[in-house]
C-alpha positions in Angstrom: 22.5 13.6 16.8 19.6 15.6 18.0 16.1 15.5 16.6 16.6 18.6 14.4 19.6 17.0 12.7 17.6 13.9 12.0 14.8 16.0 10.5 17.3 18.0 8.4 19.0 14.8 7.1 15.9 12.7 6.4 13.1 15.2 5.9 11.0 13.2 8.4 9.1 15.6 10.5 9.9 15.8 14.3 6.3 14.8 15.1 6.7 11.6 13.0 10.0 10.8 14.8 8.3 11.2 18.2 5.4 9.0 17.0 7.9 6.3 15.7 9.7 6.5 19.1 6.4 6.1 20.9 5.5 3.0 18.8 9.0 1.6 19.5 10.2 1.7 15.9 13.2 3.9 16.8 14.8 4.9 20.1 16.4 8.0 21.5 18.2 8.9 24.6 17.5 12.0 26.7 20.1 14.4 27.8 20.0 17.2 30.3 17.1 19.4 29.3 15.1 16.4 27.9 16.4 16.8 24.3 16.2 13.6 22.2 19.5 12.3 20.9 19.5 9.6 18.2 22.3 7.2 17.3 23.6 7.5 13.7 21.9 4.2 12.8 18.5 5.8 13.2 19.0 7.0 9.6 19.1 3.3 8.5 16.1 2.5 10.7 14.1 5.3 9.1 15.1 4.0 5.7 13.8 0.5 6.6 10.6 2.1 7.8 10.2 4.0 4.5 11.0 0.9 2.5 8.4 -1.1 4.4 5.8 1.5 4.0 6.5 1.8 0.3 6.0 -2.0 0.1 2.6 -1.7 1.7 3.5 -2.8 5.2 1.8 -1.3 8.2 3.9 0.2 11.0 2.9 -2.7 13.2 4.2 -5.2 10.6 7.4 -3.1 10.2 7.8 -2.9 14.0 7.5 -6.7 14.3 10.5 -7.0 11.9 12.8 -4.6 13.8 14.7 -6.0 16.8 15.1 -3.9 19.9 18.5 -2.8 18.5 16.8 -1.7 15.2 18.3 -4.5 13.1 15.9 -6.1 10.7 14.4 -9.5 11.4 12.7 -10.1 8.1 9.5 -12.1 8.0 10.0 -13.7 4.6 6.5 -15.1 4.4 5.0 -11.7 5.1 7.1 -10.2 2.3 6.1 -12.9 -0.1 2.5 -12.3 0.7 2.9 -8.6 0.1 4.7 -9.2 -3.2 1.9 -11.5 -4.3 -0.7 -8.7 -3.4 1.4 -6.2 -5.4 1.6 -8.6 -8.4 -2.2 -9.1 -8.3 -2.8 -5.4 -8.2 -0.4 -4.8 -11.1 -2.3 -7.5 -13.1 -5.6 -5.9 -12.4 -4.3 -2.4 -13.2 -2.7 -3.6 -16.5 -6.0 -5.2 -17.5 -7.9 -2.1 -16.7 -5.4 0.1 -18.6 -5.7 -2.2 -21.7 -9.5 -2.1 -21.4 -9.6 1.6 -21.2 -7.2 1.9 -24.2 -9.5 -0.5 -26.2 -12.6 1.5 -25.3 -10.8 4.7 -26.4 -9.7 3.3 -29.7 -12.5 0.9 -30.5 -13.6 1.1 -34.1 -17.2 0.0 -33.3 -19.8 2.7 -34.1 -21.0 2.4 -30.5 -19.5 0.9 -27.4 -22.9 -0.9 -27.0 -21.9 -2.8 -30.2 -18.4 -3.7 -29.0 -18.2 -7.2 -27.5 -15.0 -6.4 -25.8 -16.4 -3.3 -24.1 -19.5 -5.2 -23.0 -17.3 -8.0 -21.5 -15.3 -5.4 -19.7 -18.4 -3.8 -18.2 -19.6 -7.2 -17.0 -16.2 -8.1 -15.5 -16.0 -4.7 -13.8 -19.5 -5.2 -12.3 -18.6 -8.7 -11.1 -15.4 -7.4 -9.5 -17.3 -4.7 -7.6 -19.7 -7.4 -6.3 -16.8 -9.6 -5.2 -15.1 -6.8 -3.5 -18.3 -5.9 -1.6 -18.6 -2.4 -2.9 -22.0 -2.6 -4.4 -25.0 -1.5 -2.3 -28.4 -2.8 -2.9 -31.2 -0.1 -3.3 -32.4 1.0 0.0 -29.6 -0.6 1.9 -27.0 1.7 3.6 -24.0 -0.6 3.6 -22.2 -2.6 0.9 -22.5 -6.4 1.0 -19.2 -8.0 2.0 -18.2 -10.9 -0.2 -15.0 -12.7 -1.3 -12.3 -10.5 -2.9 -10.6 -10.6 -6.2 -11.4 -10.7 -9.9 -9.4 -10.3 -13.1 -10.5 -8.4 -16.1 -10.8 -10.0 -19.5 -9.7 -7.6 -22.2 -9.1 -9.3 -25.5 -11.1 -8.8 -28.7 
């Protein structure tokens, strides 16, 4: 099928298809007049690329898992590492959500009097420091430190 058919069937822009071809993620043959033609399995390859991107993989990581024929050669260790990253992100976001809900519903007369809110503020500040996002006064760049921190959010 030609590039316009692939675009129509997948919604992937022609410029993206050309970029993927240039990176070696998909391949096309050229006919007379230099029109690109793709094998029907390009639709599956584009699905694998979309799945990998949705899972947080870079195009280089995805490319390393595609054989020259486009068949997947799954790097199980990489997928496990990505799954662990997603789990950690979910844990942090769940803690953040619960903390925000607590702050919104807290019966204390002032958030300054709420021990849970004060603990959340301290945990958030520590997490920023560990992620290297805090700048010191007068310094232009954040300090880079080790990553990761979990929020405590129980009363």
